[in-house]
N, C-alpha and C positions, 0 to 999 in steps of 0.2 A: 504491500502499499504507502507505504514511503518512499520505495520509488514511483510511479504515479504521478506526485506536486508537483505540479510544475509552478514556474514565480512569473511573477512578473518582471517587467521592468524597476520594476519601483523593489523588489523585495520581495513582493506582498504572495499570499498560493498563489494561487485558478484553480479553478479544479477541488479543492479539498474541505472536505464531510464531516464536518467535529461528529458530527454525531456519533457515526460512524466508529468513529477514531474511538469516541467514550464506547462506546458500547464492546467495542473487541477488546478495548483496554480492558472495560472489565470478566469479559470470559479469559480475559486471558490471567486471572490476579485471580479470578471462583477455582481455572486450570490448576494453577501451582494448588489452592488449599489442598483440592482435593486432595492431590498428589503431595503434599505433606501431610495432609490426612491416613493415606494410602498408605506410603510407609512406612508413621506411623505403628499403624494396629499392626502393619507385614511386623514388624519388631515384639508385639511383645507377642504375637502372635508365632514367632521364629521360637521367642522367652518360654511360653507356657509351652510348645513343644519339647523345652534340651531338662525344661523340668522331670516332663512329664518321664521322658528316655531313662531321666539319673533315677527318677521311684523306680520305673520298669529294671532296673541294672541291680537297685538292689534290692525290690525283692524275690530278683531272680539267682543273685547272693545270696540269698539269706533258704530258698528252698535245699540248698547244699546244705544246711549247719543242723548238726543235731537238732534233736529236739525233746534229747533226756537231761532232767536235773545234771548241771557239773555241779557238783559243793567248790569243787578247783575256780573256777569261769563262773561266782561265784559271790563267791571272799573275795574276790580282784575287780571286778563290779562295784559288789554296799560298802560302802564301808560303815555301817552301823546301822538300823534299827531299832524307832524312839516309838511305844509305847507314848499319846501326846494320854491317852482317857482310854476309858469304855470303848469308845467306835471309834479313834482312828493312832492310825499307823503311821509313822515318817519316815522312808527311807532314806537317807545321804548319803552317794553317792560317791566314788573314792575319787568324780570328777569336781565334787562340789556342791554337783545340784542338786535339789531334795523332794518325794515327792510326796504329796498327804493319798491316803486311803481311807474313808474311811466306811468301815464294814454299818 
């Protein structure tokens, strides 16, 4: 469109359609915004897909672990178990994480 603009001797544009130019600029801006939105959605979908694949890998790895009670492993993971009251246990793991279980 810009190549089709002609100028008179005083450098005034001849046959320039300002309304058409404004509409085209608006369409361009809308298209750029839509493209940014699509790229952002694609990024979120990629992150979600990556997390799902990571969880599936963890689940697959857990299937290979024995399900029998392993006293040595439990003693390495759990630092102590505290009876808070008659209905609540507090489990303190070796990492410092604490979990509460209400009976």
